[in-house]
C-alpha positions as CSV (number, residue, x, y, z in Angstrom):
1,M,-41.9,-39.5,-30.8
2,V,-38.9,-41.7,-31.7
3,P,-38.7,-45.0,-30.0
4,I,-35.6,-45.6,-27.9
5,D,-33.9,-48.9,-28.2
6,P,-32.9,-50.1,-24.7
7,H,-29.7,-51.8,-26.1
8,E,-28.7,-48.6,-27.9
9,M,-29.2,-46.6,-24.7
10,A,-27.2,-49.1,-22.6
11,R,-24.4,-49.0,-25.2
12,M,-24.4,-45.1,-25.1
13,M,-24.2,-45.2,-21.3
14,A,-21.3,-47.7,-21.4
15,D,-19.5,-45.5,-23.9
16,D,-20.0,-42.5,-21.7
17,T,-18.7,-44.4,-18.7
18,D,-15.7,-45.6,-20.6
19,Q,-14.9,-42.1,-21.7
20,S,-15.2,-40.9,-18.1
21,F,-12.9,-43.6,-16.9
22,L,-10.4,-42.9,-19.7
23,H,-10.5,-39.2,-18.8
24,I,-9.8,-40.0,-15.2
25,V,-6.9,-42.4,-16.2
26,R,-5.4,-39.8,-18.5
27,S,-5.6,-37.0,-16.0
28,T,-4.1,-39.3,-13.4
29,Q,-1.3,-40.2,-15.8
30,A,-0.8,-36.5,-16.6
31,E,-0.5,-35.7,-12.9
32,L,2.0,-38.5,-12.4
33,V,4.0,-37.4,-15.3
34,G,3.9,-33.8,-14.0
35,Q,5.1,-35.1,-10.6
36,L,8.0,-36.9,-12.3
37,G,8.9,-33.6,-14.0
38,Q,8.9,-31.9,-10.6
39,D,11.0,-34.7,-9.2
40,A,13.4,-34.3,-12.1
41,R,13.7,-30.6,-11.4
42,L,14.2,-31.3,-7.7
43,L,16.9,-33.8,-8.6
44,Q,18.7,-31.3,-10.7
45,A,18.5,-28.6,-8.0
46,E,19.7,-31.1,-5.3
47,V,22.6,-32.2,-7.5
48,K,23.5,-28.6,-8.3
49,A,23.5,-27.7,-4.6
50,K,25.7,-30.7,-3.7
51,A,28.1,-29.8,-6.5
52,S,28.2,-26.2,-5.4
53,T,28.9,-27.3,-1.8
54,I,31.7,-29.6,-3.0
55,G,33.2,-26.9,-5.2
56,S,33.1,-24.3,-2.4
57,A,34.5,-26.7,0.2
58,G,37.2,-27.8,-2.2
59,L,38.4,-24.3,-2.8
60,L,38.3,-23.5,0.9
61,G,40.1,-26.7,1.6
62,L,42.9,-25.9,-0.8
63,G,43.3,-22.5,0.7
64,A,43.3,-23.9,4.3
65,F,45.8,-26.6,3.3
66,A,48.2,-24.0,1.9
67,L,48.0,-21.8,5.0
68,L,48.2,-24.7,7.4
69,A,51.2,-26.2,5.6
70,T,53.0,-22.9,5.8
71,S,52.2,-22.4,9.4
72,M,53.1,-26.0,10.3
73,A,56.4,-25.6,8.6
74,L,57.1,-22.4,10.5
75,A,55.9,-23.8,13.8
76,S,57.9,-27.0,13.3
77,T,61.0,-25.0,12.6
78,A,60.4,-22.8,15.7
79,L,59.8,-25.9,17.8
80,I,63.0,-27.6,16.6
81,L,65.0,-24.4,17.3
82,F,63.5,-24.2,20.8
83,L,64.4,-27.8,21.6
84,I,67.9,-27.2,20.3
85,S,68.1,-24.2,22.6
86,L,67.2,-26.5,25.5
87,G,70.2,-28.6,24.7
88,L,68.8,-31.4,22.5
89,A,70.8,-32.5,19.5
90,P,69.4,-31.1,16.3
91,S,68.6,-34.5,14.9
92,L,66.7,-35.6,18.0
93,A,64.8,-32.3,18.1
94,A,63.8,-32.8,14.5
95,L,62.7,-36.4,15.1
96,I,60.5,-35.4,18.1
97,V,58.8,-32.7,16.0
98,A,58.3,-35.0,13.0
99,A,56.8,-37.7,15.3
100,A,54.4,-35.3,16.9
101,S,53.4,-33.9,13.5
102,G,52.8,-37.5,12.2
103,I,50.6,-38.3,15.1
104,L,48.5,-35.2,14.7
105,G,48.2,-35.8,10.9
106,A,47.0,-39.4,11.5
107,A,44.4,-38.1,14.0
108,C,43.1,-35.6,11.4
109,L,42.9,-38.2,8.7
110,L,40.9,-40.5,11.0
111,R,38.5,-37.7,11.9
112,M,38.1,-36.8,8.2
113,K,37.4,-40.5,7.3
114,S,34.6,-40.6,10.0
115,L,33.0,-37.4,8.7
116,L,33.1,-38.6,5.1
117,K,31.4,-41.9,6.0
118,E,28.2,-40.0,6.8
119,W,28.2,-37.9,3.6
120,T,27.0,-39.2,0.3
121,P,26.7,-37.4,-3.1
122,V,23.6,-39.4,-3.9
123,P,20.4,-37.4,-3.6
124,H,18.4,-39.9,-1.6
125,R,15.3,-37.8,-1.1
126,T,14.8,-37.2,-4.8
127,L,15.5,-40.8,-5.7
128,T,12.9,-42.0,-3.2
129,A,10.3,-39.5,-4.5
130,V,11.0,-40.6,-8.1
131,S,10.8,-44.3,-7.2
132,E,7.4,-43.7,-5.5
133,D,6.1,-41.8,-8.5
134,L,7.3,-44.5,-10.9
135,A,5.6,-47.2,-8.8
136,A,2.4,-45.2,-8.8
137,L,2.6,-44.7,-12.6
138,K,3.2,-48.4,-13.1
139,K,0.2,-49.3,-10.9
140,A,-2.0,-46.8,-12.8
141,M,-0.8,-48.3,-16.1
142,A,-1.5,-51.8,-14.8
143,N,-5.0,-50.8,-13.8
144,V,-5.7,-49.3,-17.2
145,S,-4.4,-52.5,-18.9
146,S,-6.7,-54.8,-16.9
């Protein structure tokens, strides 16, 4: 029978514990890095979705603007002719229609401004998730260092 040195046995147990601890730390780091990868993919998907929405909305907006401009020009002309037929001077009829169009346009711009205040292109959910993952990774790295 070979004698077992108690100091050697303690050192072997400590090495085994260190290896287990390092394995846990490495697997935790791997999980956090994997989570960061998922967050990066989520960020990419969210940015793509926002860009797609902006592109679609932009094209629809251009089409709507062209149609509305045409219809407003025709409606304004018809309204001016109607006011002239009621006996108003052509210049006064045009001035009344222009003022009404300006007021409606200003109201539309104010509404658009209030809608755009609520919208942001920044992907807040993804950035929050990435920040939390980075904080967890930093904490894990600090625990390994100490």
